[in-house]
C-alpha positions, 0 to 999 in steps of 0.5 A, a space after each residue: 751952316 748945317 750939311 745938308 747932304 751928309 753922305 751919298 749911297 750909289 754906284 759909280 757911273 764913270 770916273 773923271 778927273 777929280 770926280 765921280 760921277 754916282 748912279 743914285 736911283 734915276 739920277 747920276 750926280 757929279 761928286 768933286 773928290 780927292 784923288 785917293 778917293 777917285 783913285 780907289 773906286 772903279 766903274 760900277 763900285 757901290 760906294 758911298 762918299 761923306 759929302 758937303 755941299 757948297 753953295 756960292 754966286 755960280 754954282 752948287 757943288 757936292 765934294 765927297 770922300 770915301 772917309 768921314 775922316 778926310 771929310 771932317 778935316 776938310 770942313 775945318 780947312 774951310 773955316 780957314 780965312 783964304 782958302 776955299 773949297 777946291 783948295 781944300 780938296 787939293 789938300 786932301 788929295 795930297 796929304 792924308 789927314 792924320 799927316 796934316 793934322 799932325 803937322 798943324 798941331 805941331 805947328 810944323 811950318 816947314 814941313 807943311 809948306 813943303 806939301 804941293 799947294 801949300 806955301 809958306 803964307 798958307 802953311 802959317 794960316 793954317 797953323 795960326 787958324 786951327 792949331 786949337 781946333 779938336 780934330 777928332 782923330 786918332 794920331 799914331 803919326 810922327 816926324 819920322 813917318 812923314 819924313 819917310 813918306 816924303 823920302 819914298 815920294 822923292 824916290 819916285 813912289 806915289 805918295 799914297 803907296 808911299 804912306 801906304 807901306 810906310 805905315 805898314 811897317 812903321 812902329 813906335 820909335 822907328 828912325 826915317 831910315 828904318 822906315 824907309 828900308 822896311 818900306 822899300 822891302 815891301 814896295 819891291 815885293 809888289 814889283 
């Protein structure tokens, strides 16, 4: 089925848990968003959300993302049996698209099942049903980078700041320990 509403441009009217209210012309539209998209926006910001319109028996829901990549991966996850849009949104609120695709393509059930909201059966289903999909993402992701992000999260940093700092210091062939050490230096300068 073709998506009817591909993107929405407007001003952030309000932020709520898990959604943004966007003022578009004379309308205020509720768009369910991943955590990072909600966190990055402030009331009054002019933004563009890449969207997916979902119809079911009880409601019509618009899901939105600041990046096309997240929308693309979200729509791929929706193809997986027994995973609905709210679960897909929750997954992408925790893990970045590159990270998720890396784990799926490399069939890493163990690390995928450690992500909050994804158990072993869901991880196996994601891999079985999506491993042959073409994700159209350029991934520089590695297992070392994934482990470094997990270590930083375990130290109490948020997933988004852990990922951002680990990515910013990551160079090819770095060990997990090197990435964590360099990322901690960067994070300690913020405090």
